[in-house]
C-alpha positions as a printed Julia matrix, in Angstrom:
210×3 Matrix{Float64}:
   9.44    1.93   10.94
   7.09    4.42   12.55
   3.35    4.79   12.88
   0.59    7.1    14.05
  -2.95    6.77   15.35
  -5.71    7.75   12.92
  -9.16    7.7    14.51
  -7.85    5.22   17.04
  -6.3     2.91   14.43
  -2.49    2.55   14.16
  -1.32    3.23   10.6
   2.24    3.27    9.26
   3.85    6.59    8.41
   4.15    7.26    4.66
   7.89    6.94    4.04
   7.92    5.03    0.74
   7.76    7.98   -1.63
   4.83    6.43   -3.54
   1.4     5.15   -2.38
   2.07    1.67   -3.78
   5.19    1.39   -1.64
   3.39    2.77    1.39
   0.79    0.04    0.88
   3.57   -2.56    1.05
   4.58   -0.93    4.33
   1.27   -1.78    5.94
   3.26   -4.83    7.0
   6.54   -4.56    8.89
   8.98   -7.34    9.56
   9.01   -8.78    6.05
  10.77  -12.14    6.09
  10.47  -12.59    9.86
   8.45  -15.16   11.76
   6.26  -12.54   13.45
   5.58   -9.6    11.1
   3.69   -6.54   12.3
   0.3    -6.25   10.57
  -1.48   -2.92   10.21
  -4.37   -4.03    7.98
  -6.23   -5.85   10.73
  -9.73   -4.86    9.58
 -11.55   -3.32    6.63
 -11.81   -0.17    8.75
  -8.0     0.0     8.87
  -7.84   -0.7     5.13
 -10.33    2.08    4.39
  -8.61    4.57    6.66
  -5.26    3.8     5.08
  -6.63    4.27    1.54
  -8.16    7.6     2.56
  -5.04    8.86    4.3
  -2.9     7.81    1.32
  -5.09    9.93   -0.93
  -6.17    6.97   -3.05
  -9.89    7.25   -2.26
 -12.27   10.06   -1.4
 -13.7    10.14    2.14
 -17.2     9.51    0.73
 -16.05    6.26   -0.9
 -14.33    5.1     2.28
 -17.12    5.96    4.73
 -19.05    2.66    4.24
 -15.97    0.82    5.54
 -15.46    2.92    8.64
 -18.56    1.99   10.59
 -17.94   -1.75   10.51
 -16.93   -3.6    13.66
 -17.86   -7.29   13.41
 -16.04   -9.15   10.67
 -18.11  -10.78    7.93
 -17.03  -13.34    5.32
 -17.05  -10.6     2.68
 -14.79   -8.41    4.8
 -12.43  -11.3     5.49
 -12.25  -11.99    1.76
 -11.47   -8.32    1.07
  -8.58   -8.41    3.55
  -7.24  -11.63    2.03
  -7.37  -10.05   -1.42
  -5.54   -6.97   -0.16
  -2.91   -9.15    1.5
  -2.35  -11.18   -1.66
  -1.88   -8.02   -3.73
   0.5    -6.61   -1.14
   2.6    -9.79   -1.13
   2.89   -9.82   -4.91
   3.48   -6.08   -5.18
   6.27   -6.18   -2.59
   8.1    -8.84   -4.58
   7.57   -7.09   -7.91
   8.67   -3.71   -6.56
  11.96   -5.26   -5.43
  12.36   -7.07   -8.76
  11.93  -10.44   -7.04
   8.48  -11.16   -8.41
   7.65  -14.53   -9.87
   5.49  -14.99  -12.93
   2.57  -15.57  -10.58
   3.28  -12.34   -8.68
   3.29  -10.28  -11.86
   0.16  -12.03  -13.1
  -1.7   -11.19   -9.87
  -0.69   -7.51   -9.99
  -1.59   -7.36  -13.69
  -4.98   -8.96  -13.02
  -5.84   -6.44  -10.3
  -4.63   -3.54  -12.45
  -6.85   -4.69  -15.31
  -9.8    -5.0   -12.93
  -9.14   -1.46  -11.7
  -9.14   -0.11  -15.25
 -12.39   -1.9   -15.98
 -13.94   -0.41  -12.85
 -12.87    3.16  -13.65
 -14.52    5.98  -15.54
 -12.81    8.6   -17.68
 -13.2    11.86  -15.77
 -13.1    15.21  -17.61
 -10.25   17.67  -16.99
 -10.37   19.63  -13.76
  -8.45   22.75  -12.85
  -6.62   22.88  -16.14
  -5.22   19.38  -15.76
  -5.6    16.41  -18.12
  -8.48   13.96  -18.17
  -7.9    10.87  -16.07
  -9.27    7.45  -15.23
 -10.8     7.57  -11.77
 -12.36    5.13   -9.36
 -15.46    6.89   -8.07
 -17.25    4.38   -5.9
 -20.9     4.13   -6.79
 -20.22    6.14   -9.95
 -17.62    3.72  -11.27
 -19.73    1.23  -13.21
 -18.56   -1.44  -15.57
 -20.65   -1.98  -18.67
 -23.61   -4.19  -17.81
 -22.64   -4.66  -14.15
 -23.58   -3.15  -10.81
 -21.64   -0.4    -9.05
 -18.28   -1.31   -7.58
 -18.59   -2.58   -4.01
 -17.0    -0.38   -1.32
 -15.09   -3.47   -0.19
 -13.41   -3.69   -3.61
 -12.42   -0.05   -3.88
  -9.24   -0.01   -1.71
  -7.64   -2.91   -3.56
  -8.57   -1.46   -6.93
  -7.14    1.91   -5.93
  -3.91    0.25   -4.83
  -3.78   -1.63   -8.14
  -3.92    1.67  -10.02
  -1.05    2.97   -7.87
   0.88   -0.25   -8.42
   0.56    0.08  -12.19
   1.75    3.69  -11.98
   4.8     2.7    -9.92
   5.85   -0.39  -11.84
   5.6     1.29  -15.24
   7.6     4.37  -14.18
  11.31    4.99  -13.73
  10.65    5.3    -9.99
   9.87    1.61   -9.99
  13.44    0.81  -11.01
  14.98    2.23   -7.85
  13.1     0.62   -4.97
  15.07   -0.54   -1.92
  14.17   -2.32    1.31
  15.14   -1.1     4.77
  17.62   -3.48    6.43
  16.46   -2.51    9.93
  15.76   -5.36   12.32
  12.11   -6.39   12.01
  11.45   -3.83    9.28
  11.85   -4.52    5.56
   9.85   -1.44    4.55
  10.36   -0.37    0.95
  11.04    3.09   -0.41
  12.0     4.78   -3.66
  15.69    5.66   -3.78
  16.36    7.41   -7.11
  19.66    8.9    -5.92
  20.88    5.53   -4.54
  21.93    7.17   -1.28
  19.22    6.14    1.13
  19.63    3.13    3.41
  16.88    3.33    6.04
  13.12    3.77    5.87
  13.68    6.42    8.55
  16.98    7.55    9.97
  15.12    8.71   13.09
  13.84    5.17   13.76
  15.62    2.27   12.08
  18.81    4.25   11.46
  19.16    5.39   15.05
  18.31    1.93   16.37
  21.11    0.45   14.27
  23.53    3.13   15.5
  22.56    2.41   19.1
  23.09   -1.33   18.64
  26.46   -0.76   16.99
  27.52    1.54   19.83
  26.45   -1.03   22.46
  28.39   -3.77   20.64
  31.52   -1.61   20.53
  31.25   -0.95   24.27
  30.86   -4.65   25.01
  33.92   -5.42   22.87
């Protein structure tokens, strides 16, 4: 597992091969007693969504100037964490009925909060979350606090309904558990330069002790 500083905030490197998997990797140490948490604030959540290409900078900007935590921000982080937990299990084909129901609920909410955008640059039309422009019939504009989770839900739907979603593996590195797409079934580590080399170093030290 590896990370970088983005505007002073540590964010995990994108190694999953899909934004939905990289979202799962905003936690490291899955299954351990002391996991590493990267989504420590709505600022971190917004920066991650922007860097992952899931949201435009203009949609993320309302989240970047926040410092003190509010109940609404805490609720947004809890919602993001719940989706991440369920998505991680579903991506590894370990999801319970409740996990799949949660991901499906968020995906449906994302569709309801999207608008059909016309073709651009010769490409097809697409459903897009557009912040203040994404209005559901008879409701107000989507809150900036909701946008990152909804964007992740769109990515989750894309992953889980594609063939890429059938070949997800978890890194066995100590304190890691990051997930990544492995269509060729040849990849073991999230990063050979980090978890792979650490495992090699431990194995070498154990051989010397023996």
